[in-house]
C-alpha positions in Angstrom: -2.1 -5.3 -14.7 -4.2 -4.9 -11.7 -3.8 -1.1 -9.4 -4.5 -0.6 -5.9 -5.2 3.0 -4.9 -3.7 3.5 -1.1 -7.1 6.6 -0.1 -6.2 7.3 3.7 -5.4 5.8 6.2 -7.0 5.0 10.2 -5.7 5.9 13.4 -3.1 3.2 14.9 -1.7 2.6 11.7 0.8 0.7 11.6 3.5 2.5 9.4 7.1 0.3 9.7 4.8 -2.8 9.1 3.4 -1.0 6.3 6.7 -0.6 4.6 8.2 -3.6 5.5 4.9 -5.2 3.1 5.4 -2.8 0.2 9.4 -4.3 0.1 8.0 -7.9 0.8 5.1 -8.8 -1.4 6.0 -5.7 -4.1 9.5 -5.5 -4.1 9.4 -1.4 -3.6 12.2 -0.7 -2.1 13.0 1.3 1.4 13.5 4.6 0.2 10.0 4.4 -1.3 8.0 2.6 0.4 8.7 5.4 3.3 8.2 8.4 0.4 4.6 5.9 0.0 3.2 6.3 3.5 4.8 9.7 4.1 2.7 10.9 1.3 -0.3 8.8 2.5 0.4 11.0 6.2 -0.1 14.0 3.7 -3.8 12.7 2.5 -1.7 12.2 -1.1 -3.3 8.6 -3.4 -1.0 6.6 -3.5 -1.5 4.3 -7.3 0.3 0.9 -7.5 0.7 -1.3 -10.7 0.6 -4.4 -10.5 1.2 -7.5 -12.8 0.0 -10.0 -10.8 -4.0 -9.5 -10.5 -4.0 -12.1 -7.0 -0.4 -10.8 -5.7 -2.5 -7.1 -6.0 -5.7 -8.3 -4.0 -3.6 -10.1 -1.4 -1.5 -6.8 -1.2 -4.9 -4.9 -0.9 -6.4 -7.4 2.1 -3.3 -7.4 4.5 -2.6 -3.2 3.7 -6.1 -2.7 4.9 -5.1 -5.1 8.2 -2.7 -1.9 8.8 -4.7 0.3 9.0 -4.9 1.4 5.2 -7.7 2.4 3.6 -7.7 1.5 -0.2 -8.8 -0.2 -3.0 -8.4 -2.9 -5.6 -8.7 -1.2 -9.5 -9.1 -3.9 -12.7 
């Protein structure tokens, strides 16, 4: 199982797109996705556990494009 740590955000973060990304790639419902986004804005780190390592790496790449500072943990 792979883990993604959502550490912080950069100026210009795309919040709605980030919530949608979580739903589309990880199957996280909108409420939880929004909570993750709100926590990130409050400088609370989020750890997402993802069964598929390739999916985790893809999510990491896409989240980075949206302004999320994150890292991959095997």
